[in-house]
C-alpha positions in Angstrom: 0.0 0.0 0.0 1.3 3.5 -0.8 0.2 6.0 1.7 2.2 8.7 -0.1 4.2 9.5 3.0 7.7 8.9 1.6 10.1 11.7 2.7 8.0 12.7 5.7 9.3 12.6 9.3 7.2 11.1 12.1 7.4 10.9 15.9 5.7 7.9 17.3 5.3 8.0 21.1 5.0 4.8 23.0 6.8 3.0 20.2 9.1 0.8 22.3 6.7 -2.2 21.9 3.2 -3.3 20.9 1.0 -1.1 18.7 3.5 1.8 18.7 6.3 -0.5 17.4 4.0 -1.8 14.7 3.0 1.8 13.7 6.7 2.7 13.5 7.3 -0.3 11.3 4.5 0.5 8.9 5.6 4.2 8.6 9.2 3.1 8.0 8.1 0.7 5.3 6.3 3.7 3.6 9.5 5.6 3.5 8.9 7.8 6.6 11.9 8.8 8.8 10.7 7.6 12.2 11.5 9.0 15.6 10.9 6.2 18.0 9.9 7.3 21.5 9.7 5.3 24.7 10.5 5.3 28.4 12.7 2.2 28.3 16.1 2.8 26.7 16.7 -0.8 25.7 13.3 -1.5 24.2 13.2 1.8 22.4 16.6 1.2 20.9 15.5 -2.3 19.7 12.5 -0.8 17.9 14.5 2.0 16.4 17.1 -0.5 15.1 14.4 -2.5 13.4 12.9 0.6 11.6 16.3 2.4 11.3 14.8 5.3 13.3 16.0 7.9 15.7 15.8 7.0 19.5 14.1 9.5 21.9 13.7 8.3 25.5 11.7 10.4 27.9 8.8 10.8 30.2 5.8 12.5 28.6 3.8 12.8 31.9 5.5 16.1 32.9 5.9 19.3 30.9 9.6 19.2 31.4 9.8 15.7 30.0 7.5 16.4 27.1 9.6 19.5 26.2 12.8 17.4 26.3 11.2 14.8 24.0 10.1 17.5 21.6 13.6 19.1 21.5 15.3 15.7 20.9 12.8 14.7 18.2 13.1 18.0 16.3 10.6 19.0 13.6 8.2 16.3 12.5 5.4 16.2 9.8 3.4 13.4 11.6 2.8 12.9 15.3 1.3 9.6 16.5 0.2 10.0 20.2 0.5 6.4 21.3 2.0 6.6 24.7 0.0 4.9 27.4 -0.4 1.8 29.5 -3.0 -0.4 31.1 -2.6 -3.1 33.7 -5.2 -5.8 33.0 -4.4 -7.4 36.4 -6.0 -4.6 38.3 -9.0 -2.4 37.6 -9.4 1.3 38.3 -11.2 0.5 41.5 -8.1 -1.4 42.8 -5.7 1.6 42.3 -4.7 3.8 45.1 -4.7 7.6 44.6 -1.0 7.7 43.5 -1.3 4.8 41.1 -4.4 6.3 39.6 -2.7 9.7 39.2 0.3 8.0 37.5 -2.0 6.1 35.1 -4.0 9.3 34.3 -0.8 11.2 33.7 0.5 8.6 31.3 -2.7 7.9 29.4 -4.3 11.4 29.3 -1.8 14.1 30.2 1.0 12.7 28.0 -1.3 13.1 24.9 -1.8 16.8 25.8 1.9 17.3 26.4 3.0 15.7 23.1 
């Protein structure tokens, strides 16, 4: 499939594994220069190596972290806000206030910051 994206530059947040890694792979196959973002250095580097992308490691749950990621990533044509997490072992009712705030910051606030 030709999405006519060749020559574009994309930042994919949460791309160290799962859906984000697959999105990065599809974009790279379409000729997009991919900036692979994640919080885990090793996993992010593994994905970036597979797609021949740039590695950006950082925490999007804070303004300072999001600004650092944006600075490292540089100018992009495409932004894929994919950062997030879910623990299927525990429901929201099982989370204490701190864990709930952490999950909110990762799944909601990080999208606003990106």
